[in-house]
N, C-alpha and C positions, 0 to 999 in steps of 0.2 A: 547494239549487236544485231546481227541479221536474224530475221525470223527463220525458224527451222523449216527446211523443205521436206522433212520427214523425221522420224525418230532416229537420232544418231545411234549407231550400233552400240557404242560404248555406254551411252545413256541407258540402253535397255539392259545391258549386262551388268552395269554397276561400276566397276573399277577397271582401269587399264589392265591390271594384273590378272583380272578374271579372263579377259580375252586371250591373253598370252597363255594362261593355264589350260584353257580348253582347246587350244590349237593342237592338232595331232603332230607328233614328232615327224620330222622329215625322214623318209625311208631311203636307204641306199639304193641308187639307181645303177643301171648298167655302167660299166667302166666307160668314161668319155673317150670319144674318138678325136684325136688331135690331128689337125690338118694345117695347111698353110693359111696364114692370116690374109684377110683381104689386102689388095695392093695399096689401099689408102692408109693402112696401118703401118706407121714408120717404126721399124724395130731394128734396122741395121745399126751397127754391124753384128748384133746379137742374133742368135738363132731362136726365133719365137714361133710358137704354134698357137692355134686357136681352136676352140670347141664351143659348142652351144649347150646350155643348161636350161631345162624347162622348169618354170616356177608357176605357182598359182597367180592368176591376175588378182584375185581377191582372196586374201588369207582367211577371211571368215567363211569362205566357200571353197575349201581346199580341193574338192573333187570337181569343181567347175572349170571354167575356161583357164587356159594356161597361156603364157607368153614365153618367148625364147630370149635368153640373155647370151651375148657373146663374151667369151672369156679368153684371155691370152695367157701364155706361160713362157717364161724363160727358165728352163729347168736347171737345177744345180748340176754341175759337172763333177761334183765330189760327193757321191752317195754316202761315203763313210763319214762326211761332216754334216750331211743334210739333217736339219731339225724338223722341217715341215714346210708349210706354205706361208708366204707373207703376201697378204692382199693389199692392194693400193686403191686409194681414191684421190684424185687431184683437186677436187673442189667443184665449184659451180654454185648450186647444183645445175647440171646440164652439160658439164664438160666430159669429153670422151676420156676414158681411162685405159683403153686397150694398149696405148703406147706408153703409158706411165712407167712401167718397169724399165723399158729401154731408155726412156728419157732420163730417169734418175741414174741408171747405170752409166749412161754416156756423160752425165754431169760429174761422175766421180764416186758413185756409191762403192765403198770398199769391196775388194774381192772376197773378204771373209764373209760379208753378208750374202753375196751371190753364191758362195759355196754352201752357206747354211740353209738356204731356202730355195724353193721354187718360187719365183716372183710371179704373182698373179695380178694381171690387170683385167679390167672389164669395162664395158659400157653398161652403166646402171639402167634400170628399166626406163624405157622411153627414149633413150639416147642412142644415136648413131645406128649401130648394128643390132641393137637390143629392142626390137619391137618399137620402132620410133614413132613419136607423136608429133603433131604439127597444129599450130594455131592458124597457119596460112598467112604468116607475115610476108608482106611484099616490100620490095626495095623503095617503092614510091609512097609508102604509108606516111600519113601526117604524123604518126606517133614518133618517128625517128627525129623529127625536127626539134624536139625538146627532150632529148635523152643526153644527160640526166635531166629530170624534170625541174630545172632551176626556175623558181617562180620569181618574177621581177616585182610582184606585189603580193599581198597576202590574201586577197579576195578573188578578184576576177581571174588571175593567173591560175590559182588552185582550182577554181571552178572549171576553167577551160581544160586543165589537165584531167580533171575528173571525167569530163565528157569523152576525152580520148581514151582514158583507162576503161570506161564502161564499154566503149566500142570494141576494145581488145578483148575484154572478158566475154562479151557476147560472141565474138568471132571464135574464140577458143571453144566455147560450148557448142557452137554450131558446127565446128569441124570435128567434133569428137564422135564420129559415126560408129566407132567400134567400142565405145564405152571404156577406154583405157585411162583417160585423163584423171578421173577422180581417184584412181588407185595409185597414182604416183605420189608417194609420201616417203619421208625419211624412215619411218617405222617399217614400211614394206621393203625399202631398199636394205635395211638392216636384216630383215628376215631373209631376203634374197642372198645376202652374204652367207648366212648359215646353210642355206640350201646348196650354195656353191661348195662350201666346205664338205658337206655330205657327199655331193656328186663326185668330188675329187678323192673321196675315200680317206679323209683325214679326221682324226679324233678331235684335234684342236686346230685353230688358225690364228696366226698373228696378223696384225693390221697396222698399216701406216696411212694416215689420212691428213691432208693439208687443207687449210681454209675451211670451206663447207665440209670437206672430208673429215674434219675434226668432230663436227656435229654428228655425222654418220657413224664415226667410230665410237663416239660417246653413247649413241643409241645402241650400237651393236654390242658393246661390252656390258651395257645395262640389261639388254634383253637376254643375252646368252653368256652369263658370267662363267658357266661351267665349260663352255667349249671355245672360249677365247684365251689365247696364250699371251704373247707380248704385244702390248698396244702402245703405239707412238702417235700422239696427236700434235700437229705442227701448225702454228699460226692460227690460233684458236678462236672459234666462236664460243659463246658463253654457255651454251646449252646444247640440247639435241635437235635444235631447229633454229631457223632464222625467223625472228619475230621483229616487231616494230622497234623495240628498244635496241636490238642488235643493229638494225638497219641505220638508225639514227647515230649509232656510234661510228659509222663510217666517217662522219664529219669530225668527230673527236680524233680519230686516227689520222686524218688528213692534216689537221692542225698540228698534231704532234710531229708528224714526219716531214711536212713541208720545209721547216727550217733547215733540215739537212741538205735538201736540194738548193735552197736559197744560199746557204753558206758555200756550197760547191760552185754555184753559178757566179757568186760574187768574187770568188778567187780566180775566176776565168773571165772577168769583165772585158779584158782586152780582146778576147776571142768572140764573145757572144753579145756584149753590150747590154746586159740586162740589169746592171746595177753594180756599184762598187762595194756595197754592203748588203747583208741579208735583208735589212729593212728596205733598202731601195729595190731589191728584187721583188719583195712582197708588194711594194707599191706598183711596180711594173705589171705584176699579175692582175691587179684590180684595174689598172688603166686599160690593158688589152681586153679583159673580160667585159668591162662596161662599154668600151667602144663597139665591140661586137654585139653587145645587147642592143645597141642603138641601130647598128647597121651591119649585118653579116658580111663577111668577106666575099670576094667574087667567087671563091670556090665553094661557098655555102657554109663555111664555118661560122657558127653562132657562138654567143657567149657561153651557152650551155655546153656546146661541143668542146670549147676551149677548156672549160673547167674539168670536163671529163678527161680530156687528153692529158691534162696536168695531173689529175688524180691517178690515172693509170701510169703516168710517166714517173711517179715516185715509188712504184712497186719495188724497184730494185735500182741501186746505184748504177748498174750497167746501162740503164735507160736514160740517165741524166743528160748525156750528150744529145741524144735524139730529141729529148724534150726541149732542151735549150735551143736546138735548131728550129723546132716548130715555133717557139716563141719569137725567134729572130724573124721568121717568115711572116709573122703577124704584126711586127712592130710598125710596118707601113701598110698602105693599101695593097691587098693581094691582087695580082694581075692574072692569075691562072683560074679559069672558070672550071667548075666541076663538070665532068662528062655527063651527058644526058642519060637518064635512066628510063629504060623501056617500061611503060606502065604494065603492071601485073607481074613483073619479074620477081621470082621468089627471093626473099632476103637470105643471105648466107648464114645468118645466125637464127633462122626460124626455129630449128629443132632445139638448139641450146636455150633460147629464150623461152620456148614453150615449156620445157622441163623445169627451168628455173621458176617460172610463174606457177606451174602446177604444184611443185613441191612446196614452195613458199606459201601459196594460198591454201593448200590442203592441210598443211601441218597445224596451223593455228587459225583461230577466228580473228579477223581484222575489223577494226572500227569502220563503220559505214558512213557516219555523219561527217559532212564537209567541214563543219566548224572545228573538229578535232585537228584536221590537217592544216587548216588556215591558222589556227592558234600555234601549232608546233612549227610551221614554216616561219612565222614571225619571230618566235623565240629562238629558233636555231640559226636564223640569219644573223641575229645579234651575237649569239654565243659563239658560233662557228662561221664567221663570214666567208671563209674560203669555199665552203661546200654545203653548209647546213641546210639551206633552203631546198636543195635537191634531195638530201637524205631524208628530210621530213615530209616530202610531198606525197601525194596520193598514188597508189598503185592499182592495177586491175584487181588486186585481192579485195578491195573495198566493194567490188561489184561481182565477185566470183559466184558462179552458179551453185557450187556445192559447199555444204558445211563440212567441217572436219568430221571424219567417221569415228575418230577416237581422239583422246587427249594426246599431247606430245609425250614421247617416251620419258618417264621420270628417271632421274639419276639417283641411284642409291649409294649411300656410303658403305653399305655392306658388300663385301666381296674381296677378292684377291687384290693385293697392292701391286698391280701389274700395269699401271698406266703412267707413261712418261709424257709430260707436256713440254713442248718446245715453243719458245716465243721470243721474237725480236723485241727489243726495248721500244723501237719506233716502227709501227706497221700501219699503213694508211687505211687498210680495210678491216683488219682484225687487231685492234689496239691491245696493248698489254693488259688493260683492265679486264678484257675478256678472259684471258688465261687465269687471272686471279679469281674471277667469278666461277669459272669452271672448276678450278682446283677446290674452291670452297664447297662446291656441290659434291665432289668426289671424296672430300675429306682425306683420310690417311691412305686411300687407295692410289693417290697420285702424287708424284714429285714433279716440281717445276724447274726447268732449266731456262734461264733468261739470258739471251745473247745480247751483248751491248752492240747491237747492229741496227741498221735501218733497212727496211724493206719487208717484203712479204715472202716468207719461206725461210726456214733455218737449215734443216738437214740437207747437206750437199748443195743447197741453193745459196748459202752465204759462205763467206770465207772464214767463219769462226771455227778455229781448230778445236777448241775446248768442247763446243757443242757437238761437233762431229765425233770426237773421241768418246764422249759420254754416251751418245746414242748408239754408236757402233758396239760399244762394250755391252750395252743392255741387249741389243738385238742378237748378238752372237753368243755372249756368255751369260746373259741374264743378270748382269751386275747393275742393279738399279742404284742411282746416286743415294747416298745415305741421308742426304738432306737437300732441300732446295738450293740451287746453285746459280750464281751469276757468272757468266762466261765473258770475260773482257777480251779485247783485242790483244 
């Protein structure tokens, strides 16, 4: 474990609950002023408005510096049916959420939900329009050449990745001129949610979070059980934070989900030529990856890039065709060269990756010794050959400047039974085992709906009618399933 750079706040106070207890309650602010959202926020064809809410940068110093969060709203058009607000988080951490209400509404969120709630999106602290942060990632950084960090051996490759990760961590610290980076945590984002609730004049708030948003929602309902209403957590992480065990389960999820793509591709061998059986498609995967490991394609695609493209390509069956096309283009030597990158050009995901790293590294303490990562890379490559070496490899968190200011938010089994967990049977990034672990932590507070589907995202993101009906009934009428339910096609 890293040496402490100072006495951690929670260590001085004793328990996480002590810190929460001494926090002064949020005071109702002036009524928010709703205006047109920035042009970059896609909300059409819905009428959305945006406002800004001020929150403490550091909740242990509530009278100190503040930051602004941008919040969006699609207001209910049926005031007689309106229950309250339904806040959203799309995951990441680091993804913009201002357009999430419109995105889900456009995907087919039932009118009864739109009538029952004002749909509230937001950029969480550090993201986009909410006091953004930056590590200064550039498009020509060497760091991108091995994303995901797939190690071709267990010693030198992990050591080389560690050097890249250390440079990233140093750059993040060096760019933190306004002192915001250390305060980007899941716990603080959850506290921000309650400040938004207060600013909007609501006694309670409902919440829908997907992927990392499930961890944020778990933290929110744990910190504020009295002011949270109906909670839906979709495509679940196993706790209130992303830790090393959760990260390594990416490899588990990929192994479980890949056969669905392989079966799909095998049934279309005449079109894509990737293999007549699922086993042959899997063999093709390794053949392409290993060839690109030896010699990247002319367009710069490496074996690591190919593994990531396939990992991302099984997020939803809608992406299978595009993924198969990418494989086709890599079956032979690529003839298209990558366009040149101007040195020093900012990378388009700079902000998103910065928030991802800050949240992940600040939430929990990460191992620092290289041997841990080398051992786990070797083990996971054998156990999960599709992706395991990448999921187990070292992150900048191992070299992060700051220690966690407090422990992760603990989940309590005490509280209202108001948590509905949604989970696809096969999910490449948040496998079904995560939902089982999260439900175990919540106990009787949570019911689990498992959709017999493949991909990342259940509510209005899959075609499972049963899961859609159960979730809508809960959000609109408060009808929680009487028992854990499996929703088949």
